[in-house]
C-alpha positions in Angstrom: -6.7 -20.6 8.4 -5.9 -23.6 6.1 -3.1 -24.6 8.3 -5.0 -24.7 11.4 -7.5 -27.0 10.1 -4.8 -29.2 8.4 -3.2 -29.5 12.0 -6.6 -30.4 13.6 -7.7 -32.8 10.8 -3.7 -34.8 11.0 -4.4 -34.9 14.8 -7.7 -36.4 14.8 -6.6 -39.1 12.2 -3.9 -40.0 14.5 -1.1 -38.5 12.3 1.9 -36.6 14.2 2.1 -33.3 12.8 3.8 -29.9 14.2 2.4 -26.4 13.3 4.4 -23.4 12.8 3.3 -19.7 12.7 4.0 -16.2 13.1 5.3 -14.7 15.3 7.2 -17.4 16.8 7.8 -18.9 13.0 9.0 -16.6 10.1 9.1 -18.7 6.6 11.4 -15.6 5.1 14.1 -16.8 8.0 16.1 -18.8 6.2 17.9 -20.3 9.6 14.2 -21.1 11.1 13.2 -22.6 7.6 16.1 -24.8 7.8 15.9 -26.0 11.3 12.3 -27.5 10.6 13.1 -29.1 7.1 16.0 -31.1 8.2 13.7 -32.7 10.8 10.9 -34.0 8.6 10.2 -35.7 5.5 6.8 -34.2 5.0 6.0 -30.5 4.7 2.8 -28.6 4.1 3.2 -25.0 3.4 0.4 -22.7 4.0 2.6 -19.9 4.7 1.4 -16.9 2.4 1.1 -13.0 2.4 -2.6 -13.0 1.4 -3.5 -9.3 1.6 -4.6 -9.1 -2.2 -4.9 -5.2 -2.0 -2.1 -5.0 0.3 0.4 -6.6 -2.1 -0.1 -3.8 -4.7 2.0 -1.5 -2.4 3.9 -4.2 -0.5 5.1 -6.2 -3.7 8.6 -6.6 -2.1 7.5 -8.2 1.0 4.7 -10.3 -0.7 7.5 -11.7 -3.1 9.8 -12.4 -0.2 6.8 -14.4 1.5 5.0 -16.0 -1.6 8.0 -16.7 -3.7 11.4 -16.5 -2.5 10.8 -18.3 0.7 9.1 -21.2 -1.5 12.1 -21.3 -3.7 14.1 -21.7 -0.5 11.9 -24.4 1.1 12.1 -26.2 -2.2 16.0 -26.0 -2.1 16.2 -27.1 1.3 13.5 -30.1 1.0 15.5 -31.4 -2.3 18.7 -31.6 -0.1 16.5 -33.5 2.9 14.9 -35.6 0.4 11.6 -34.3 1.9 8.3 -34.0 -0.1 6.4 -30.7 -0.1 2.7 -29.9 -0.5 2.4 -26.4 -1.7 -0.8 -24.2 -1.5 -1.4 -21.8 -4.1 -4.4 -19.9 -5.5 -6.9 -19.4 -8.3 -5.3 -15.9 -8.8 -2.7 -17.1 -11.0 -5.4 -16.6 -13.7 -6.8 -13.7 -15.4 -10.3 -15.1 -15.2 -11.1 -14.4 -18.7 -11.7 -17.9 -20.0 -15.4 -19.0 -20.6 -15.0 -22.3 -18.8 -13.5 -23.8 -15.5 -9.5 -23.6 -15.5 -7.7 -26.7 -15.8 -4.4 -27.3 -14.5 -2.8 -27.0 -18.3 -4.2 -23.5 -18.8 -1.6 -20.6 -19.1 -1.6 -18.7 -15.7 -1.8 -14.8 -16.4 -2.1 -13.2 -12.9 -3.5 -9.6 -13.0 -2.5 -8.4 -9.7 0.8 -8.6 -7.4 -0.4 -11.4 -5.1 -1.5 -13.7 -8.0 2.3 -12.5 -9.7 3.9 -13.5 -6.4 2.1 -16.8 -5.8 2.9 -17.9 -9.4 6.3 -16.8 -8.8 6.6 -19.4 -5.7 5.0 -22.2 -8.1 7.8 -21.8 -10.4 10.6 -21.4 -7.9 9.2 -24.4 -6.3 9.4 -26.4 -9.5 12.8 -25.1 -10.2 14.2 -26.4 -7.2 13.8 -30.0 -8.1 12.5 -31.3 -4.8 9.8 -33.8 -4.9 6.6 -31.7 -4.5 2.9 -31.0 -5.6 1.2 -27.7 -5.9 -2.6 -27.5 -4.9 -4.4 -24.3 -5.8 -7.4 -23.6 -4.1 -10.3 -20.7 -4.2 -12.6 -18.6 -2.2 -11.4 -20.3 1.1 -13.4 -19.7 4.5 -12.9 -20.8 8.2 -13.0 -20.4 11.8 -9.3 -19.4 12.4 -9.0 -16.4 9.6 -10.8 -13.5 8.2 -12.6 -14.3 4.9 -15.8 -13.1 2.9 -18.1 -15.0 4.9 -17.3 -13.2 8.2 -16.8 -10.0 6.4 -20.5 -10.1 5.1 -21.8 -11.0 8.3 -20.2 -8.3 10.0 -21.5 -5.7 7.3 -24.8 -7.4 7.5 -25.0 -6.7 11.2 -24.5 -2.7 10.5 -26.7 -2.1 7.8 -30.2 -2.8 6.3 -28.6 -2.9 2.4 -25.3 -4.3 1.3 -23.9 -4.5 -2.3 -22.1 -7.3 -3.4 -20.6 -8.2 -6.8 -22.3 -10.6 -9.2 -20.0 -10.9 -11.8 -17.2 -13.0 -10.1 -17.8 -16.5 -10.1 -16.5 -19.6 -8.2 -16.8 -22.2 -5.6 -17.1 -21.4 -1.5 -14.6 -23.9 -0.2 -14.4 -24.7 3.4 -10.8 -24.9 4.7 -12.2 -28.0 6.6 -12.6 -29.6 3.3 -9.5 -28.5 1.9 -7.6 -29.9 5.0 -9.8 -33.2 4.6 -8.4 -33.6 1.2 -4.9 -32.7 1.4 -4.6 -35.2 4.5 -6.1 -37.9 2.3 -3.3 -37.0 0.1 -0.4 -37.6 2.6 -0.7 -41.2 2.1 0.1 -40.8 -1.6 2.2 -38.1 -1.7 1.6 -37.3 -5.3 3.6 -34.9 -7.5 2.3 -32.3 -9.9 -0.1 -29.6 -10.0 -4.1 -29.9 -8.8 -7.0 -27.6 -8.5 -9.1 -28.1 -5.5 -12.5 -26.4 -4.7 -16.0 -27.3 -3.6 -18.5 -28.8 -6.4 -20.8 -26.1 -8.0 -20.2 -22.5 -9.2 -22.0 -19.7 -7.6 -21.4 -15.6 -7.9 -20.3 -13.8 -4.9 -23.7 -12.4 -4.9 -25.5 -15.6 -4.8 -23.1 -16.9 -2.0 -24.4 -13.5 -0.1 -28.0 -14.5 -0.6 -27.2 -17.9 0.6 -25.6 -16.8 4.0 -28.0 -14.4 4.6 -31.1 -16.4 4.2 -29.3 -19.2 6.1 -28.3 -17.2 8.9 -31.5 -15.3 9.2 -30.1 -11.8 8.6 -32.2 -9.0 8.2 -30.6 -7.3 5.3 -31.2 -6.7 1.8 -28.3 -8.1 -0.8 -28.1 -6.1 -4.0 -26.1 -6.9 -6.8 -23.5 -5.0 -8.3 -20.4 -5.1 -10.9 -16.9 -5.5 -9.7 -16.1 -2.2 -11.8 -18.6 -0.5 -9.6 -16.1 -0.7 -7.0 -12.4 -0.2 -8.0 -9.7 -1.5 -5.9 -6.1 -1.2 -5.8 -5.8 -4.7 -7.3 -7.9 -6.3 -9.7 -9.7 -9.5 -9.3 -10.5 -12.5 -12.2 -14.2 -12.5 -12.7 -13.8 -16.3 -13.4 -12.3 -18.4 -10.6 -14.0 -21.6 -11.6 -11.7 -24.8 -11.3 -12.2 -28.1 -13.1 -11.2 -30.4 -10.2 -11.2 -33.8 -12.3 -7.6 -34.3 -11.9 -7.5 -34.4 -8.2 -11.1 -36.2 -7.9 -9.2 -39.0 -9.6 -7.2 -39.4 -6.6 -9.7 -39.2 -3.7 -11.9 -42.0 -2.5 -15.5 -39.9 -2.5 -16.9 -37.3 -4.4 -15.8 -33.9 -3.7 -18.9 -32.1 -1.9 -20.9 -29.3 -3.0 -20.2 -25.8 -1.6 -24.0 -25.5 0.2 -23.4 -28.1 2.6 -20.0 -27.2 4.3 -21.0 -23.4 4.1 -24.4 -24.3 5.7 -22.5 -26.2 8.6 -19.9 -23.4 8.9 -22.8 -20.9 9.4 -24.2 -23.0 12.1 -20.9 -23.3 13.9 -20.7 -19.4 13.9 
């Protein structure tokens, strides 16, 4: 999802870029990874096992993709002198903090997906390669399945839908994340950064916005996360403090409403 938009954004800016994805490319295959790394000086890694509930039962596979392969990428990049930009997630936190999360806050993942993503961050750092990690949250885009698309599908099949009102974050279009990432390519910063659209909203409030703008004939009812137990626990607070990455950007990070409304018109 994000990778497709990054490739598109790079090409629109006249940058030379190649995209690699399943089934032709598998990041867990060391020989395939080595072949790619030795031919470039800049690598953006969006590859991930992202099925949050599935990771609970497929933790070994999630670890191979989200952690082991990222560590190997770092080692190869170190040998090749390449810079790596790696995408991570808000799920490295437990969501109990009463303010937006900063890069200096201690991670404490509460599910296997978050644990494997955190392990990937750590192994990349241990590799010693030049790199930066950008954590993103609540992403949606054309190329993949996401909350926005799922909600619209549910709305078409029911007159009433329940949406959790106690999970708070920032809906973030992959097009906005891709634009920010491309801005950073000229700088090649190192370290850890948080990126999300400006402003915070609950999943319920986000759903109401989608229903209103898309003119869907459905009632949105608030509920609690605890009302719908799932294999993987979710952090209730996914708010990011994005001041660190904002300092590297020429313009302000957009609020979440504008990109989401544009995405809905495109759908």
